[in-house]
N, C-alpha and C positions, 0 to 999 in steps of 0.2 A: 891642800892640798884637796881636789875635786878630780873622781874617779866617776866612772860611763861606762855603763855594758848596755846592749841592749839585740836584740836578735829578731829578724820577722823571713819567713819562710817567701819564695819568689818562684812564681809558676812558670824560671825557665832554665838549663841548664847553668852551674856553678861554672862551666867560663864562660859563658854569655854573659853573666853577671858581672865577671871576675877581667874584663875586656875594656866592658862601659866605665869600670872604677879606677881598673889603672890606667886607662887614659886619661890623663890629669891635665887636661881642655875643659875636659866635663865635668868638673868640681861643683860651677858653678850652675851646672843645670838641675843639682840634690841640693845644695848646701847655701838656702837661701845667706846664709848671713856673709858668703865667701862672693864680693862684688866679682874679679878675675882672679882665675891663676892662670901664670907663664911659666909653661916649661924654659929652664934655663940652661938643662945639659944635652949638647943635641943623643940624637938616639932612642931605641926606646926604651920604654921605665925598665927600670932597674935597679941595683942597691949601689948607691949613689948616686941615683940622678936629685936634682937639686930642680925647684920650684919657687914660686911666690904665689903669696894670695894675697889677695887687697879685700882684709874683714872688717865687715861693720860691727860694731859692741854700741850698742845704744846708737847715740845719733855723732858716735865720733869714727874715725875709720883708721886699720894701722895695719901695717902691712909684715907680713909673717915671710919669713926665712927658712922652708920647707929641705926635707931630704928623704930619701925613703932606705929605711935602715933595713927593711929585711923582705926580699921579694921570691916568692914561688909561686909561678907562674900557673894561672889556673885555681889556687885555691890559700894564697898568704901577700898581702901588704902591709908592714909597718913602714909609720913614719915618725920625722921629729921636727917640732916647729921654734922658732921662738920668735918673738914680735916682743916690742915695747911695754904690752900690757900685761902680757904671758906667757911660760914656754907649757908647748902641749906637746903631748906623745898620739900616736893615734892607732889601734891594729885593726886590718880586715879579714876577717875571712869569709871561705865558701866551702861547705860542705854538701854533700849530696842528700836530699833529702827528698822527701815522699811527695809527688807530684811538682817535683825542680829542684830547690839549692834553697839553703841556709845560708841566709847572710846576718855577720856577727861584726858589732863595732864595739870595742874596746877603747875606751885611752883615760889619760891622763891628763889634768893641767893647774899650772901651777901661776897663778898671779900673781903679779907685780907690783909694786908702788901702793899709789890709795888703790888700784883695782881690789887689793888687796879685801880692805872693806869692806868690798861691792861680794865674797867668795857666798855668804850666806842666800843671798837671791839668784845671783850665777849659777849656783849651784841646780837649785831647781832649774831655773832656764836652760843651761846646756842637759840637763836628762829630758826634759819635753823637744829639745831640738834634735839632739840625738835620733828619737821619734818619728819625727816630721821631716829627717834625713832618711833615713831605713824605708818610709813610706813613698817619699819620694821616686827614691831606686825603684821599687817595686812598681807602684803606677808607669812612670818612664817605660820600664822592661816591659811591661804587660800590656802597654798599648792603649792604660786610662790615662792618660795626660792631663785630662780636666781636674783629674783628683791630684796633680803633683802640687808641691810645697805647701 
């Protein structure tokens, strides 16, 4: 199993960062591996909201079926995802910090099938990827969009 955790300080209130993250249609804006994100459940994001992601994994694409499993407006959102290549879980938390808010991302991934052979390489890629995602959210919300992705 791959475990990841990283954090970044963003010069915006936690409520602003959370509103951006909780809008599941924004995912491709800050997660470069996600080609599309489509909400399946009507209404605002909440526990039980389902969405799909088309995800790039190297030269291939896979579709992940996702569900919001935890939701505390303004401070935390957790989700699970299943795809043919892997199952993964993630949690986004926000807390007030000096000069804005601290955005933390944690997650685990369990690769499936022949993808398990790639786990040592994928672990490093996932850790670099989470850093890029945090920096993309920061750049987008702080108005430095040239630095995105």
